[in-house]
N, C-alpha and C positions, 0 to 999 in steps of 0.2 A: 578412209582418210589416210592411214598409213601406207596403202598400196600407191595412192597418188603421190606422196611424199617421196616415196622410193622410186618411182618412175621419173620424178623431178630430178633427182639426185643422179639417176642414170642418164638422164638427157644431158645434164651438165657434165658428166663426166666423158659422155662420147664427144661432145663439143670441145672440151679441154684436149682430150688425146688426139683428136684428128683434124681439128681446125685451129684452135687458138695459139698453138705452138708455132704453126706456119705463119699465122698473121703477126704474131710478136717477131719471128725470125725476119720476116720480110720487112717489118716497120722499123726495127730499131736501127739499121744504118742511116735512113732516111732522117729519123728523128734526130741522131747524134749531129749530123751535118747541119740539119734545119735549126737545132737548139742552139748551135753556136752563131749561125748567122742571124737569127731572129734578133739577137741583141743588137745587131748593127742595123738591120732592116726590120722595122716594126711590123712591116706588112706580112711577114712571114711567121708571125708569132701563131695564127689561127692554123696554119698548115702544120707547124710544129706541134700544136696540141693535139691536132687530128691523129698524127704518128705516134704521140705519146698514149692516146687512148688504145691503139694497135698494141703497143708494147705491155700495156696494162692489162689486156684482154684476158690472158690466162689468170691471173690474179682474181679479176671479177668472175670467171667461170668457177673457179676453185671456191670462192666465196659464196656463190650462188648455190653450189654443190653441197656445201656443208650446212648451209641454212635451209636447203631443200625448197629454195624459191622456185616459182612456176617460170616457164620459159619466156614468159612475157616481161621478165624483169631485166631487160638487157638495158 
C-alpha cells in the first residue's frame, strides 16, 4: 500500500515539474484577457473558466501529490 502511494506521489511530482507549469504559463495571459472581457460578453465566461483551470493546474497537481491521490483524480 505504501509503495503504491509513493508511486502516486512521484507521478504527480513528474506531472507538476514537466507539464503543469507550462500549461499554467500558456494559460494565464488568455485568462487575464478573457476574465476582463467576460464581464462585458457573457458568452466568454466558459472560455475564461477553461483557462482558469489551466492556471490552477499546478496547485491541483501539488495537492494530489501531497494527498498521494491516484492518477485518475484529474
